[in-house]
C-alpha positions, 0 to 999 in steps of 0.5 A, a space after each residue: 500500500 502506497 497511499 491512504 485516501 479518505 472519502 469526502 464524508 470523512 473530512 473532519 466535522 470539527 476543528 480540535 482545540 488543544 487548549 482544552 487538554 493542556 495541563 495548565 492554561 496558556 498565558 493570555 494575549 495582552 493589550 499593547 498599550 495597557 499590558 492587560 489581558 485582551 478582551 473581545 472588544 480590543 480585537 474588533 477593529 481587526 477581526 469579526 466576532 466569530 474569529 475572536 471567539 475562536 481565538 479565546 475558546 476553551 472548548 475542545 471541539 469547534 464545529 466546521 460550518 457546512 459551507 466551509 466543509 463543502 469548499 474543503 471538498 476541493 482538496 480534503 481529505 488530503 493524501 497520506 503516503 508511505 515513502 517506500 522509494 525514499 526508504 529505499 534511497 536511504 537504505 533505512 530500517 525505518 518506516 516513513 510516511 508523509 501527509 501531503 498538503 500540496 494538493 490544495 488549490 494553491 499548493 499548501 496547507 494555508 487554504 485550511 485557514 484562509 477559507 474559514 477566515 474569509 467565510 466568517 468575515 463575509 458573514 460579518 459584513 466585512 468587504 476587504 481583507 488585508 494580510 502579509 505573506 512570507 513565501 507567498 503561500 498564505 497570500 495566495 490562499 487568502 486571495 483564493 478564499 477572498 474571491 470565493 466569498 466576493 471580498 477584495 484582498 490586499 497582500 503585503 509580501 516580504 520584499 525578498 520573496 516578492 523579488 525571488 519568487 515572482 510567480 507567487 504574487 502573479 498567482 495572488 493577482 490571478 485570483 484578483 488580489 493586490 500584492 505589494 512588496 514590503 516594506 512599501 510606501 503605502 503605509 506609515 509603518 512601511 515608510 518609517 521602516 524604509 527610512 530606518 532600514 533602507 536596504 532591508 530585505 523585509 520580514 514578516 514582522 514588517 509586513 504584518 505592521 503594514 497589513 494591520 495598519 491598513 485594516 485598522 484604518 478601513 472600517 470595512 476591512 479585517 486583518 487576516 493572519 496565516 499563522 501564529 494565532 490560536 484560531 489559525 492553529 485551530 483551523 489547521 488541525 484537520 491535517 492531524 485528524 486525517 493523518 491519524 485515521 490514515 495511518 490506521 489504514 496502513 496498519 500503523 497503530 503507533 507513531 514513534 516520530 513526527 517531523 514538521 517545519 515551523 516558522 509561525 507555527 500553523 503547519 506544525 500545530 495542524 499536524 501535531 496538536 491532535 497527536 499531542 492530544 493522543 500523547 496526553 491521553 496515553 494512547 501514543 508516545 510520539 516524539 514531535 520535532 519542530 524543524 525550524 531554519 537556522 536563519 530564524 531559530 526562535 524555538 531553539 535560540 529565542 527567549 520565552 517571553 511577551 513580545 509584539 507579533 510585528 516590527 512596529 509594535 502595534 499587535 497584541 503582546 504574545 507570550 512566545 519564543 521570540 528572537 525580538 520583534 526587530 529581528 530580520 532573518 537572512 533572506 533564505 528561500 524558506 520565506 514562510 519560516 522567516 519569522 522572529 517569533 512562534 505561535 503562543 500555543 506551539 511555544 507553550 507546548 515547547 515550554 511544557 516539554 510536549 514537543 522538541 525543536 531542531 534548527 536546520 541549515 538551508 543546504 541540508 534542507 535542500 539536500 533533503 528536498 532534492 533527495 525526496 523529489 527524486 525518490 517520491 516524485 514530489 518537489 516539496 516547498 522550501 519550508 517542508 524541506 526542513 521537516 524532511 531533513 529532520 526525518 532523514 536524520 532520524 531514519 539514518 540513526 534508526 538504521 545505525 541502531 538497527 531499529 524500525 521506528 514509524 516516522 511521519 513527515 508533514 509536507 506543508 506544500 508543493 515547491 513548484 513555485 520555488 523552482 528559482 530556489 532549486 535552481 540556485 541549489 542545483 547550480 551550487 550557488 546557494 549559501 548555507 544559513 
């Protein structure tokens, strides 16, 4: 058996909220001015009430609206594969599986949250969405979702990837969105950042500042975030719920290792939170490993403290692992992982010892991605390459130890629009970072 497929009626009916099962409550978000815990009214300039309620809920299960589940049918349930050819290429004794999110309309997991965010904004009467994007996957997903629900969409894309991945913003524009290289001259935050850092490659923190400012100034607009916040992690848990069912179809009752890339945390949360639930309940004993880039190692080198989610200091204060809001990572090709902080829920799980983390260099990541592509026939997203590299390390260790663990990899998306990065790697011109 090579792939496990679920039927349309097995799309999850509810999102899973890990807050209900954590050993203790995670720290609250704080108001940026008062430093007091946020109340719903504080977030109304940015989000519709349905999203605010999801951000704060402690309920274990949140129902997925039927309309959202209907759109999910375009790509969900996503496939889960046994990586037999990768196993052969490695000569490993491990059994390797991967959950593939690249079959969505824009080629990544980001659509799992973009659709419900657009849906709830439409119900609330909002007419415009503003957002940031790193590699362009989130921007593309929100552009797609916005046109489904008849909303306009403005995207601020980190300048380094706007320039190095041009087809990402072409995809956004194809779906009807406007896309700007950040920092731009269109916002006060962008102009100030350009003056302070005239040659900056940009960062997600800078792009967030611009998108938030644009939303706050327009009463018909909402800000949409593709990672980090609780409601985004919530939406992504369809991944892990499906994966657990699919491994049973393969005859695997137990998982030993789970590897997923981590930048802001949405992809990792999506596949890992349902597994953490199983660990806490004593049904599994999985070592979960967040694979982050050496260029932005928040989980492995950051401080666990309150910090702003953006560079200008306009967002709520989040308790997270952070490298500092003004940290600007090197312009590595895994643009979706170039963030100074980490999801508060992922950070809390790391702080509580519920998951581990490793930092992986760009060359090792692309070594792994090319090996995976040649074995499995799928070119992974630059971000996903970090998870593959982490899994390969473990598979090689298993071979050396003579063990046969079950290793699962979260492949967050397709790398077809990352081919300029692969060109640089294959030509021997890619710097390690």
